[in-house]
C-alpha positions in Angstrom: -23.5 -14.2 -24.4 -26.7 -12.5 -23.6 -25.1 -10.7 -20.7 -22.3 -9.5 -23.0 -24.8 -8.3 -25.6 -26.7 -6.4 -22.9 -23.5 -4.7 -21.7 -22.7 -3.7 -25.3 -26.1 -2.1 -25.7 -25.6 -0.1 -22.5 -22.2 1.0 -23.8 -23.6 1.9 -27.1 -21.1 -0.1 -29.1 -21.0 -3.4 -31.1 -17.7 -4.6 -29.6 -15.1 -3.9 -27.0 -11.4 -4.0 -27.6 -10.5 -6.1 -24.5 -12.5 -8.1 -22.1 -11.0 -8.6 -18.6 -11.8 -11.3 -16.2 -11.8 -9.7 -12.8 -10.4 -12.7 -11.0 -9.5 -16.4 -11.3 -12.4 -18.9 -11.1 -11.0 -22.0 -9.4 -14.4 -23.7 -9.5 -14.7 -23.7 -13.3 -12.2 -25.6 -15.5 -9.9 -23.2 -17.3 -10.8 -24.9 -20.6 -14.5 -24.0 -20.1 -13.7 -20.4 -19.3 -11.5 -19.9 -22.3 -14.0 -21.6 -24.6 -16.7 -19.2 -23.4 -14.3 -16.3 -24.1 -13.5 -17.8 -27.5 -17.2 -17.6 -28.4 -17.2 -13.9 -27.7 -14.0 -13.3 -29.7 -15.3 -15.4 -32.7 -18.7 -13.6 -32.6 -16.8 -10.3 -33.0 -18.1 -8.9 -29.7 -14.7 -8.9 -28.1 -11.3 -8.3 -29.8 -8.9 -9.5 -27.1 -9.1 -11.0 -23.6 -7.3 -10.2 -20.4 -7.3 -11.1 -16.8 -7.1 -9.4 -13.4 -5.5 -10.2 -10.1 -4.2 -13.7 -11.3 -1.4 -15.4 -9.5 1.5 -16.6 -11.6 0.2 -20.2 -11.9 -3.3 -18.9 -12.7 -2.0 -16.9 -15.6 0.6 -19.5 -16.8 -2.0 -22.3 -16.8 -4.5 -20.2 -18.7 -1.8 -19.4 -21.3 -0.7 -23.0 -21.6 -4.2 -24.3 -22.2 -4.9 -21.5 -24.7 -1.9 -22.6 -26.7 -2.7 -26.3 -26.4 -6.3 -25.9 -27.8 -5.8 -22.9 -30.0 -8.0 -20.6 -27.8 -7.6 -16.9 -27.2 -4.7 -16.0 -24.8 -4.7 -13.3 -22.2 -2.8 -10.4 -23.7 -3.0 -8.1 -20.7 -3.2 -8.5 -16.9 -4.7 -5.9 -14.6 -2.5 -6.0 -11.4 -1.8 -4.1 -8.3 1.7 -2.5 -8.5 3.2 0.7 -7.0 6.2 1.9 -5.1 4.3 0.9 -2.0 3.7 -2.6 -3.2 6.2 -4.2 -5.5 5.3 -7.9 -5.1 4.2 -7.9 -8.7 7.9 -7.9 -9.6 8.6 -11.2 -7.9 6.8 -13.6 -10.3 4.2 -11.8 -12.4 6.6 -9.4 -14.0 9.1 -12.2 -15.1 6.1 -14.2 -16.4 4.8 -11.2 -18.3 8.2 -10.5 -19.9 8.6 -14.2 -20.9 5.0 -14.6 -22.2 4.7 -11.0 -23.6 1.7 -10.1 -21.5 1.1 -6.4 -21.0 0.3 -5.0 -17.6 -2.4 -2.5 -16.7 -1.7 -1.3 -13.2 -4.5 -0.5 -10.8 -4.0 1.7 -7.7 -0.7 3.1 -8.9 -0.7 5.6 -6.1 -1.6 3.1 -3.3 -5.0 4.6 -2.6 -3.4 8.1 -2.4 -0.6 7.1 0.1 2.0 8.2 -2.5 0.6 11.7 -3.0 2.1 13.2 0.2 -1.1 12.8 2.2 0.6 10.3 4.5 3.5 11.7 6.4 5.3 11.3 9.7 3.4 13.0 12.6 0.7 14.2 10.3 -2.9 12.8 10.2 -4.4 12.0 6.9 -7.1 14.3 5.6 -10.6 13.3 6.8 -11.9 12.9 3.3 -9.0 10.8 2.0 -9.3 7.2 0.9 -6.2 6.4 3.0 -8.4 6.4 6.1 -10.3 3.4 4.7 -8.4 0.5 6.1 -9.8 -2.1 3.8 -8.5 -0.2 0.8 -5.0 0.4 2.2 -4.0 -2.8 3.9 -2.3 -4.2 0.8 0.1 -1.3 0.7 3.4 -1.1 2.6 3.4 -0.3 6.3 3.6 3.3 7.3 7.4 3.4 7.9 7.9 2.2 4.3 5.5 4.8 3.0 7.3 7.6 5.0 10.7 6.4 3.5 9.3 6.5 0.0 7.6 9.9 0.5 10.9 11.3 1.7 12.6 10.4 -1.5 9.6 11.5 -3.6 9.9 14.9 -1.9 13.6 15.1 -2.7 13.0 14.2 -6.4 10.0 16.6 -6.6 12.4 19.5 -5.6 14.8 18.5 -8.3 12.3 18.0 -11.1 9.6 20.5 -10.3 7.0 17.7 -10.4 4.4 16.6 -7.9 4.8 13.4 -5.8 2.0 11.8 -7.7 3.6 12.5 -11.1 6.9 11.0 -9.9 5.3 7.9 -8.5 3.3 7.4 -11.8 6.4 8.1 -14.0 8.4 5.5 -12.0 5.7 2.9 -12.9 5.6 3.9 -16.6 9.3 3.1 -16.9 8.9 -0.4 -15.5 9.1 -3.5 -17.7 5.7 -4.9 -19.0 3.7 -1.8 -17.8 1.4 -0.8 -20.7 -1.0 1.6 -18.9 -2.2 2.8 -15.5 -5.6 3.0 -14.0 -6.0 5.9 -11.6 -9.0 7.5 -9.9 -9.3 11.3 -10.0 -11.9 13.1 -7.9 -11.8 16.3 -10.0 -10.3 17.8 -13.1 -7.3 19.2 -11.2 -6.3 15.7 -10.1 -6.9 14.3 -13.5 -4.7 16.9 -15.2 -2.0 16.4 -12.6 -1.9 12.7 -13.2 -1.8 13.0 -16.9 1.3 15.2 -16.6 3.2 12.1 -15.5 3.9 11.4 -19.1 6.2 13.2 -21.6 9.3 13.1 -19.5 11.4 10.5 -17.6 13.1 10.2 -14.2 16.8 9.9 -14.4 18.5 6.5 -13.8 19.8 7.8 -10.5 16.4 9.0 -9.4 14.9 5.6 -10.3 17.6 3.9 -8.3 16.8 6.1 -5.2 13.1 5.1 -5.5 14.0 1.5 -5.9 16.1 1.5 -2.8 13.5 3.4 -0.7 10.7 1.0 -1.7 12.7 -2.3 -1.5 11.6 -5.0 0.9 12.8 -8.6 1.4 10.7 -10.9 -0.9 9.0 -14.0 0.4 10.2 -17.5 -0.4 11.1 -18.8 -3.0 12.0 -15.4 -4.4 14.6 -14.5 -1.9 16.3 -17.8 -2.5 16.2 -17.3 -6.3 18.0 -14.0 -5.9 21.0 -16.0 -4.7 21.4 -17.1 -8.3 21.3 -13.8 -10.0 23.5 -15.0 -12.8 20.8 -17.4 -13.8 17.8 -15.4 -12.6 18.5 -11.7 -13.3 16.1 -9.3 -11.7 13.8 -7.9 -14.4 14.2 -4.2 -13.5 18.0 -4.2 -13.3 
């Protein structure tokens, strides 16, 4: 509680709209974690709670315990999702649809790899984040990136938009996605990314991007797709 109060003082506010846990704590009982968050909500210092980087069972267990004991439930989930990394769709998206949990996407441009900086036979700029391996190893391998960028180029020529705007707009049309978190180094990048709203890709363009970024899911998700009549894919 004291740490929260100190944070609020530094922010110059009496409360925050949503408080996110940055990751799941497997060493602390979920009940204990949710009761601590409940104290913050009841005190008026926090309006809603959310989580970040939870697996499906982490989030579902937390929601179930919240319902069982009348504790605050996570209303939002910060998750990694982009054309370069669509694993979010395998379990977390269906869960979010079923449980009505909004998604706030982080790294929607895959650390800049969807901006056109990564191309076949072309080195990335020296000052680009894509050169930092630790920040890009969660994205698709380079061949997948090249394939996606080829389609982004094609759609950019059709729409008069930048590759970044197209990649962000694709995300904004996905189920459960409420908002995006992106980093901009300067005002130009910020304004460019903000122009990803106010228009929509066509259904045909979305299908092209879906196909270019598709990968075979891991088990049990590839098995479940054999029963599409019972387990329809969320984005179809």
